[in-house]
C-alpha positions in Angstrom: 5.5 11.7 5.4 2.9 10.2 3.2 3.2 6.6 1.8 1.4 4.3 -0.6 1.1 0.6 0.5 1.3 -1.9 -2.2 -1.2 -4.7 -2.2 1.4 -7.3 -1.3 2.0 -5.4 2.0 -1.7 -5.5 2.9 -1.8 -9.3 2.2 1.3 -9.9 4.3 -0.2 -7.8 7.1 -3.3 -10.0 7.3 -1.4 -13.3 6.9 1.0 -12.7 9.8 0.4 -10.7 13.0 4.1 -10.8 13.8 5.6 -9.3 10.6 6.7 -5.8 9.7 3.7 -5.4 7.4 1.2 -5.9 10.2 3.2 -3.5 12.4 3.1 -0.7 9.9 -0.7 -1.2 9.4 -1.0 -1.0 13.2 1.1 2.2 13.3 -1.0 3.7 10.5 -4.1 3.1 12.6 -2.4 4.9 15.5 -1.7 7.9 13.3 2.1 7.6 13.4 2.3 8.3 9.7 0.1 9.2 6.8 -1.0 6.9 3.9 -3.1 7.4 0.8 -4.8 5.3 -1.8 -6.8 5.9 -5.0 -10.2 4.3 -5.6 -8.5 1.9 -8.1 -6.0 0.8 -5.5 -8.7 0.2 -2.9 -10.6 -1.9 -5.5 -7.4 -3.9 -6.1 -7.0 -4.5 -2.3 -10.6 -5.8 -2.2 -10.1 -8.0 -5.3 -6.9 -9.6 -4.1 -8.0 -10.0 -0.4 -11.3 -11.5 -1.5 -9.8 -14.3 -3.5 -10.5 -17.8 -2.1 -7.7 -18.9 0.2 -5.7 -15.7 -0.1 -6.2 -14.8 3.6 -6.8 -18.0 5.6 -8.9 -17.6 8.7 -10.8 -14.5 7.6 -14.3 -14.4 6.2 -15.3 -12.1 3.4 -17.2 -10.1 6.0 -14.1 -9.7 8.1 -12.1 -8.7 5.1 -14.7 -6.1 4.3 -14.6 -4.7 7.8 -10.8 -4.5 7.6 -11.0 -2.6 4.4 -13.6 -0.3 5.8 -11.2 0.4 8.7 -8.3 0.9 6.4 -10.2 3.3 4.2 -11.1 5.3 7.4 -7.4 6.1 8.0 -6.3 6.6 4.4 -6.3 9.8 2.5 -7.8 9.7 -0.9 -5.5 10.3 -3.9 -7.3 11.8 -6.9 -5.6 10.8 -10.1 -6.1 13.4 -12.8 -3.8 12.0 -15.4 -2.0 8.8 -16.2 1.6 8.1 -16.6 1.1 4.8 -18.4 3.0 2.9 -19.5 5.9 3.8 -17.2 6.8 0.7 -15.3 7.0 -2.9 -16.5 3.8 -4.1 -14.8 0.6 -2.1 -15.4 -0.6 -2.8 -11.9 2.6 -1.1 -10.6 1.8 1.9 -12.8 -1.4 2.3 -10.8 0.6 2.5 -7.6 3.1 4.9 -9.1 0.3 7.2 -10.3 -1.3 7.0 -6.9 2.0 8.0 -5.3 2.4 11.0 -7.6 -1.2 12.2 -7.1 -1.0 11.9 -3.3 2.4 13.6 -3.1 3.8 10.5 -1.4 7.4 10.3 -0.3 7.5 6.5 -0.1 6.0 3.4 -1.8 6.1 0.4 0.6 6.3 -2.9 -1.3 8.1 -6.3 -1.4 8.4 -5.7 -5.2 11.4 -3.4 -5.2 12.8 -4.5 -8.6 9.8 -3.3 -10.6 9.7 0.1 -8.9 13.2 1.1 -9.8 14.2 4.6 -10.9 11.5 6.5 -9.0 14.1 8.6 -7.1 13.9 11.3 -9.8 10.3 11.8 -8.8 11.2 12.1 -5.1 9.7 8.7 -4.2 11.6 6.2 -2.1 10.7 2.6 -2.6 11.3 0.3 0.3 10.2 -2.9 2.0 7.9 -2.9 5.1 10.9 -3.8 7.3 13.0 -0.9 6.1 10.0 1.5 6.5 9.4 0.2 10.0 13.1 1.0 10.7 12.3 4.6 9.7 9.3 4.8 11.9 11.2 3.5 14.9 13.8 6.3 14.7 
């Protein structure tokens, strides 16, 4: 099973150590499942996490160290062609393209509404809590 983590999941993981997002990041680090990201997605993670006040209690240096650690356990998705526009939000298109390029089975996000109709591509879209339920089985 290979997944793509939406940026909102990464933000939630760093904002709360007790939520499902944090737990799935911890399980990724333990090798319990496989995740991938494209260069563009990593740059989005960096952009969003580095915004002032986005992740209270973390310095830019600590955010950089977290991203370095995250990149160490992610597989790189090489995007050779674009599917844009496909979804209502162009940033979501980037995640969809990453999932296709990586051969991902899941996109983990809190934004389920904007990722509808991906079942025909063999991609399940679910929340971190739902995905954690799969990991616990």
